[in-house]
LUMKOL-743915 format. One line per 2 residues: number of its first residue (from 1); their letters; for each residue z, x, y of C-alpha. Coordinates in nm, 3 decimals. Example, Ala and Ser with C-alpha at 12.3 -4.5 7.8 and 13.67 -1.06 7.14 Angstrom:
1	as	0.780 1.230 -0.450  0.714 1.367 -0.106
END
This chain:
1	ms	11.784 2.292 14.010  12.178 2.342 14.011
3	rr	12.378 2.503 14.257  12.512 2.858 14.237
5	va	12.874 2.856 14.318  13.105 3.152 14.307
7	av	13.497 3.157 14.340  13.654 3.439 14.512
9	lv	14.038 3.480 14.438  14.217 3.666 14.711
11	vt	14.483 3.901 14.585  14.735 3.985 14.818
13	hg	14.977 4.308 14.781  15.258 4.213 14.552
15	th	15.277 4.078 14.185  15.058 3.770 14.205
17	rp	14.798 3.797 13.918  14.460 3.607 13.948
19	ep	14.381 3.548 13.559  14.568 3.206 13.530
21	la	14.391 3.057 13.842  14.076 3.210 13.720
23	na	14.134 3.035 13.374  14.214 2.715 13.540
25	ia	13.886 2.731 13.727  13.678 2.841 13.417
27	al	13.807 2.541 13.247  13.714 2.283 13.497
29	hp	13.395 2.450 13.631  13.241 2.682 13.376
31	sw	12.912 2.715 13.567  13.097 2.900 13.865
33	ev	13.131 3.265 13.863  13.455 3.407 13.939
35	ra	13.551 3.739 14.137  13.880 3.879 14.268
37	vw	13.923 4.067 14.581  14.220 4.309 14.613
39	cg	14.379 4.303 14.945  14.659 4.533 14.906
41	dp	14.721 4.921 14.895  14.386 5.052 14.798
43	qm	14.524 5.312 14.572  14.742 5.033 14.383
45	rp	14.482 4.810 14.257  14.606 4.667 13.920
47	ql	14.360 4.638 13.608  14.252 4.272 13.509
49	dg	14.234 4.093 13.197  13.918 3.866 13.181
51	vs	13.821 3.851 13.553  13.607 4.108 13.734
53	wf	13.711 4.275 14.058  13.452 4.247 14.352
55	dr	13.383 4.613 14.402  13.167 4.739 14.673
57	gp	13.334 5.085 14.676  13.582 5.278 14.883
59	lg	13.724 5.074 15.184  13.579 5.175 15.536
61	ta	13.804 5.287 15.821  13.782 4.951 15.994
63	de	13.849 4.768 15.659  14.166 4.973 15.602
65	va	14.287 4.937 15.975  14.237 4.568 15.935
67	lv	14.502 4.557 15.653  14.756 4.679 15.883
69	ag	14.641 4.507 16.217  14.826 4.174 16.298
71	ea	14.924 3.899 16.050  14.886 4.022 15.711
73	lv	14.608 3.720 15.669  14.379 3.920 15.901
75	ge	14.289 4.199 15.666  14.269 3.977 15.363
77	wr	14.021 3.764 15.551  13.826 4.037 15.624
79	la	13.777 4.162 15.297  13.720 3.806 15.172
81	vd	13.450 3.764 15.441  13.273 4.082 15.328
83	at	13.279 3.965 14.941  13.151 3.621 15.048
85	dn	12.855 3.767 15.258  12.762 3.977 14.978
87	ll	12.748 3.704 14.716  12.574 3.461 14.940
89	gd	12.335 3.762 14.955  12.289 3.776 14.594
91	gf	12.167 3.415 14.585  12.494 3.182 14.565
93	dq	12.456 2.864 14.744  12.831 2.853 14.780
95	vv	13.155 3.070 14.788  13.475 2.901 14.754
97	ll	13.788 3.128 14.891  14.117 3.092 14.712
99	wv	14.445 3.266 14.790  14.612 3.360 14.466
101	ga	14.999 3.266 14.487  14.908 3.023 14.742
103	ta	14.684 2.780 14.577  14.663 2.621 14.213
105	vl	14.387 2.443 14.072  14.491 2.117 13.864
107	ga	14.162 1.921 13.878  13.797 1.945 13.959
109	ld	13.693 2.046 14.291  13.406 1.850 14.344
111	al	13.529 1.703 14.643  13.561 2.068 14.792
113	va	13.230 2.158 14.754  13.048 1.823 14.814
115	eh	12.914 1.909 15.161  12.707 2.182 15.045
117	dr	12.454 2.139 15.345  12.731 2.247 15.608
119	pm	12.774 2.601 15.688  13.138 2.597 15.611
121	tf	13.415 2.360 15.478  13.782 2.371 15.564
123	va	14.071 2.181 15.439  14.258 1.970 15.679
125	rs	14.646 2.031 15.647  14.716 1.706 15.771
127	ie	14.505 1.374 15.757  14.747 1.137 15.922
129	pl	14.949 1.190 16.224  15.287 1.339 16.157
131	ad	15.587 1.102 16.249  15.833 1.245 16.499
133	dg	16.133 1.202 16.260  16.279 1.552 16.249
135	ls	16.136 1.654 15.928  15.934 1.980 15.873
137	ps	15.654 2.034 15.926  15.584 1.856 16.257
139	ei	15.310 1.794 16.508  15.415 2.103 16.697
141	el	15.436 2.315 16.356  15.093 2.181 16.298
143	ge	14.948 2.296 16.624  15.118 2.676 16.549
145	ag	15.003 2.674 16.194  14.645 2.561 16.276
147	ly	14.442 2.243 16.161  14.296 2.390 15.857
149	st	14.441 2.553 15.570  14.416 2.940 15.586
151	tv	14.417 2.994 15.220  14.124 2.782 15.134
153	av	13.767 2.774 15.243  13.431 2.740 15.133
155	fg	13.098 2.901 15.302  12.733 2.804 15.223
157	sa	12.430 2.985 15.235  12.386 2.871 15.605
159	sr	12.728 3.064 15.699  12.586 3.420 15.737
161	pa	12.618 3.402 16.122  12.975 3.255 16.121
163	le	13.053 3.524 15.858  12.925 3.797 16.087
165	wl	13.118 3.668 16.382  13.456 3.627 16.181
167	al	13.410 3.990 16.048  13.355 4.122 16.415
169	nl	13.693 3.919 16.539  13.908 3.997 16.230
171	tg	14.093 4.280 16.428  14.449 4.170 16.458
173	rv	14.440 4.045 16.821  14.362 3.662 16.739
175	gv	14.531 3.494 16.448  14.333 3.375 16.154
177	aq	14.407 3.013 16.232  14.257 3.033 16.597
179	lm	13.968 3.217 16.447  13.894 2.931 16.186
181	rr	13.898 2.680 16.459  13.688 2.876 16.678
183	aa	13.410 2.933 16.393  13.436 2.560 16.339
185	ql	13.329 2.495 16.680  13.053 2.755 16.718
187	fg	12.893 2.731 16.388  13.002 2.390 16.263
189	ag	13.221 2.296 15.973  13.265 2.010 15.740
191	vc	13.634 1.922 15.692  13.767 1.814 15.339
193	vd	14.004 1.545 15.391  14.018 1.426 15.018
195	es	14.375 1.333 14.918  14.373 1.541 14.622
197	vg	14.256 1.869 14.782  14.518 2.064 14.970
199	vg	14.818 1.899 14.854  15.148 2.063 14.952
201	qw	15.389 2.070 15.218  15.193 1.897 15.470
203	rw	15.079 1.609 15.248  15.099 1.458 14.907
205	se	14.976 1.125 14.840  15.009 0.934 14.503
207	tp	14.657 1.080 14.410  14.704 1.333 14.113
209	pa	14.647 1.657 14.304  14.352 1.869 14.209
211	ll	14.412 2.168 14.449  14.761 2.272 14.552
213	dv	14.799 2.456 14.885  15.153 2.581 14.891
215	ag	15.174 2.895 15.065  15.545 2.873 15.120
217	yd	15.646 2.786 14.764  15.830 3.031 14.549
219	tt	15.863 2.947 14.190  16.202 3.093 14.161
221	sp	16.316 2.819 14.406  16.164 2.527 14.254
223	ws	16.368 2.258 14.453  16.165 2.284 14.784
225	ld	15.816 2.373 14.874  15.950 2.609 15.146
227	pr	16.322 2.702 15.077  16.298 2.898 15.412
229	ap	16.229 2.582 15.621  16.520 2.518 15.876
231	rp	16.512 2.142 15.860  16.458 1.873 15.562
233	mr	16.106 1.878 15.441  15.850 1.603 15.509
235	ie	15.722 1.629 15.145  16.043 1.661 14.908
237	ll	16.045 1.755 14.536  16.374 1.626 14.433
239	gh	16.343 1.281 14.325  15.962 1.321 14.281
241	pq	15.908 1.392 13.909  15.543 1.365 13.927
243	rq	15.546 1.638 14.198  15.776 1.855 14.012
245	qa	15.539 1.801 13.690  15.264 1.929 13.907
247	le	15.426 2.242 14.034  15.547 2.299 13.680
249	aa	15.199 2.296 13.551  15.078 2.528 13.830
251	ap	15.351 2.758 13.787  15.168 3.020 13.600
253	ql	14.911 3.039 13.881  15.180 3.061 14.147
255	mg	15.405 3.315 14.004  15.468 3.648 14.165
257	er	15.561 3.742 14.535  15.383 3.908 14.825
259	tt	15.556 4.240 14.903  15.543 4.473 15.209
261	lr	15.255 4.709 15.215  15.343 5.073 15.215
263	lp	15.120 5.373 15.350  15.131 5.698 15.175
265	gg	15.448 5.851 15.176  15.623 5.537 15.194
267	ln	15.597 5.418 15.539  15.623 5.023 15.560
269	vd	15.368 4.840 15.735  15.617 4.613 15.922
271	sv	15.564 4.405 16.243  15.578 4.715 16.473
273	vr	15.309 4.884 16.298  15.102 4.577 16.304
275	qa	15.150 4.511 16.652  15.068 4.855 16.761
277	va	14.739 4.863 16.563  14.639 4.530 16.662
279	es	14.678 4.602 17.042  14.501 4.932 17.025
281	se	14.193 4.952 17.240  14.041 5.217 17.007
283	lp	13.991 5.233 16.597  14.290 5.435 16.460
285	pa	14.246 5.672 16.180  14.223 5.517 15.824
287	pw	14.575 5.433 15.733  14.522 5.555 15.361
289	se	14.212 5.796 15.361  14.369 5.956 15.650
291	aa	14.741 5.909 15.629  14.870 6.214 15.805
293	rf	14.625 6.138 16.126  14.732 5.803 16.110
295	rd	15.091 5.872 16.139  15.021 6.139 16.413
297	wl	14.823 5.845 16.596  15.087 5.578 16.528
299	ap	15.393 5.795 16.653  15.396 5.729 17.025
301	ry	15.272 5.376 17.001  15.531 5.276 16.736
303	wl	15.831 5.352 16.948  15.704 5.170 17.265
305	tl	15.617 4.875 17.048  15.958 4.874 16.880
307	he	16.092 4.894 17.238  15.886 4.580 17.342
309	qr	16.019 4.389 17.051  16.348 4.443 17.079
311	rd	16.562 4.316 17.383  16.850 4.520 17.303
313	ls	16.636 4.852 17.365  16.473 4.694 17.678
315	aa	16.824 4.632 17.820  16.957 4.978 17.753
317	fp	16.639 5.180 17.822  16.463 4.951 18.092
319	ep	16.179 5.211 18.164  16.108 5.409 17.841
321	dg	15.821 5.597 17.970  15.982 5.651 18.327
323	rs	16.350 5.710 18.433  16.495 5.587 18.080
325	aa	16.235 5.834 17.910  16.500 6.098 17.831
327	df	16.760 5.862 17.698  16.532 5.659 17.499
329	qr	16.386 5.969 17.349  16.723 6.093 17.233
331	wc	16.799 5.731 17.086  16.479 5.741 16.903
333	rt	16.555 6.109 16.739  16.865 5.974 16.579
335	af	16.754 5.590 16.540  16.692 5.635 16.134
337	tc	17.047 5.738 16.095  17.202 5.406 16.233
339	de	16.926 5.173 16.241  16.631 5.037 16.054
341	vp	16.357 5.268 16.178  16.117 5.475 15.958
343	ll	16.210 5.849 15.908  15.830 5.889 15.858
345	vt	15.749 5.825 16.205  15.778 6.116 16.431
347	ap	16.033 6.076 16.731  15.871 6.071 17.076
349	eq	15.867 6.373 17.307  15.772 6.404 17.663
351	qr	15.435 6.520 17.690  15.377 6.795 17.945
353	nh	15.080 7.009 18.047  15.074 7.339 18.087
355	ls	15.034 7.406 18.486  14.923 7.740 18.632
357	va	14.943 7.850 19.002  14.697 8.072 19.182
359	de	14.835 8.404 19.315  14.702 8.336 19.633
361	lr	14.710 7.967 19.752  14.447 7.848 20.010
363	gd	14.468 7.581 20.286  14.104 7.452 20.301
365	gl	14.131 7.210 20.009  14.364 6.998 19.796
367	nl	14.529 6.974 19.453  14.457 6.602 19.333
369	vg	14.726 6.487 19.096  14.737 6.174 18.892
371	yl	14.675 5.996 18.547  14.318 6.121 18.551
373	tr	14.307 6.118 18.166  14.432 5.791 18.097
375	as	14.313 5.422 18.103  14.511 5.253 18.379
377	gl	14.472 5.130 18.738  14.626 5.441 18.882
379	gd	14.430 5.652 18.659  14.109 5.457 18.788
381	va	14.220 5.529 19.136  14.259 5.905 19.099
383	rr	13.925 5.928 18.940  13.730 5.746 19.244
385	ll	13.935 5.974 19.488  13.807 6.273 19.279
387	da	13.448 6.158 19.303  13.477 6.096 19.677
389	ig	13.629 6.433 19.733  13.359 6.607 19.525
391	qa	13.083 6.389 19.729  13.262 6.512 20.064
393	qv	13.241 6.874 19.898  13.623 6.921 19.985
395	ph	13.728 7.217 19.754  13.990 7.084 19.513
397	at	14.192 7.144 19.186  14.290 6.882 18.942
399	va	14.640 6.816 18.780  14.677 6.549 18.519
401	tv	15.029 6.372 18.463  15.074 6.224 18.119
403	rt	15.414 6.070 18.154  15.272 5.706 18.091
405	as	15.193 5.484 17.749  14.828 5.419 17.888
407	pi	14.587 5.523 17.605  14.349 5.834 17.675
409	dq	14.044 5.708 17.860  13.795 6.001 17.842
411	am	13.808 6.368 17.797  13.794 6.505 18.161
413	dv	13.758 6.867 18.242  14.110 6.887 18.416
415	dn	14.216 7.228 18.566  14.591 7.168 18.533
417	rv	14.597 7.433 18.810  14.759 7.463 19.172
419	ef	14.505 7.624 19.403  14.584 7.486 19.720
421	tn	14.890 7.430 19.973  14.812 7.053 20.004
423	sl	14.854 6.820 19.728  14.741 6.438 19.700
425	cv	14.951 6.261 19.428  14.847 5.908 19.288
427	vt	15.175 5.858 19.136  15.387 5.561 19.241
429	ad	15.705 5.632 19.424  15.940 5.530 19.124
431	qf	15.771 5.789 18.917  15.801 6.070 19.177
433	pf	16.116 6.211 19.047  15.972 6.256 18.719
435	la	15.676 6.420 18.866  15.895 6.658 19.035
437	ad	16.081 6.754 18.715  15.770 6.779 18.502
439	fp	15.566 7.019 18.772  15.848 7.191 18.966
441	ql	15.567 7.485 19.042  15.345 7.207 19.213
443	fa	15.638 7.099 19.439  15.726 7.452 19.494
445	at	15.391 7.584 19.599  15.284 7.264 19.789
447	rr	15.322 7.286 20.181  15.188 6.938 20.248
449	mi	15.286 6.665 19.993  15.111 6.334 20.009
451	gy	15.186 6.042 19.807  14.928 5.771 19.736
453	wf	15.156 5.487 19.671  15.105 5.119 19.579
455	we	15.412 4.917 19.664  15.347 4.604 19.522
457	le	15.658 4.451 19.647  15.792 4.273 19.939
459	hv	16.100 4.468 19.976  16.103 4.842 19.839
461	pl	16.427 4.885 19.649  16.636 5.207 19.700
463	hm	16.557 5.393 19.410  16.181 5.402 19.520
465	rq	16.277 5.469 19.916  16.460 5.776 19.800
467	si	16.127 5.913 19.676  16.038 5.965 20.048
469	af	16.237 6.284 20.051  15.957 6.443 19.824
471	vd	15.657 6.368 20.037  15.534 6.474 20.408
473	ei	15.270 6.184 20.423  15.231 5.837 20.256
475	wa	14.898 5.693 20.180  14.851 5.338 20.092
477	gs	14.565 5.170 19.904  14.625 4.842 20.113
479	rf	14.785 4.698 20.422  15.020 4.498 20.193
END
């Protein structure tokens, strides 16, 4: 009984078309079933001629989020893995993944699907050691890019556990190359080292190529496999007519370009957006289905991530959520006029909670002040103190300070009310001036102000020592 093989053509956001690659596969492997998976803007999927889209209905929130989390390959792999799992569930024995625009089929792919008894088969980028000769790519670049091609893979019927693991981990926090290497270690993978499969900038022998893997190639710059390479290429095209002829034959399959994803309204999915989403500890709203909610979610995270990525902003505003907050916020409000930042992302504003003060203050309890609603070490200390105060049956009120980039931890019932003449503030010394600026009513009403400080320094700098003027007592979490 012959094996059932499906080829899934992964179409990235841009102008690449899957039909030429599908036609090449059909001519060489007429028994294979070919499907395409769209990995671009869900609202801009093009019509195809002679090729069917793999269609399982509208994308879920996690799928939409994956498209904008971390490197672009993450979301593409997530959708490709989902299609692969479904096709294997439908009875196919093997599913071949090929990225449109990065791969081209010029010969039979029997060597690629030969190890049908293995859960997965990956393609080795380099079969032999790369000489230390100053050419690109090098062994160092191989280590950075990963041992296996990230645009070709085969999954067999025994790969369902591996696919489930990949789907769970394709979140943007870890790159695809690292996940492939880990999946091979955990679940076992065959490695295709056939000289005709995976031909490209890493290796090109005299054997006629069956599968080109040329992710950096641009058909409008046919003199180099990667015109952006900073050094001379290891695999040259000029002076090698056979290579040039192969690329000329593959040109219809490689034509087009990957373009930047845009969210509704025209917001570019740039490196700042991708990092902010990938580093989030919570699942954001769906970027397309809930575009307005996603932008609201993104706004405070976008500016702090931009600050992290840019050294000029880090130098100009060393503490964007502390003593530099006001200046940084002023820059953000006007940045779109003089810098390449999106107008669609709302400029940050300092969050402040309304604070009420009792008409008659009591002296038999205390106001506990801290990052009670935020996921941070200081927030945890404040919450533990709150538990201790409650167990000791000490009358208390709670005030939540929010001058922090830490994410919301939980929905706590915070009073934001000053009821006592004593206040215990779990806010570090360097932030005390900002606490006084945010809650002047608290300082005016408090008769005994206690700072619960963690210095974490051998020598306390002047700007932190000056905060002693705000407090009557200092409590410490350790002898250090």
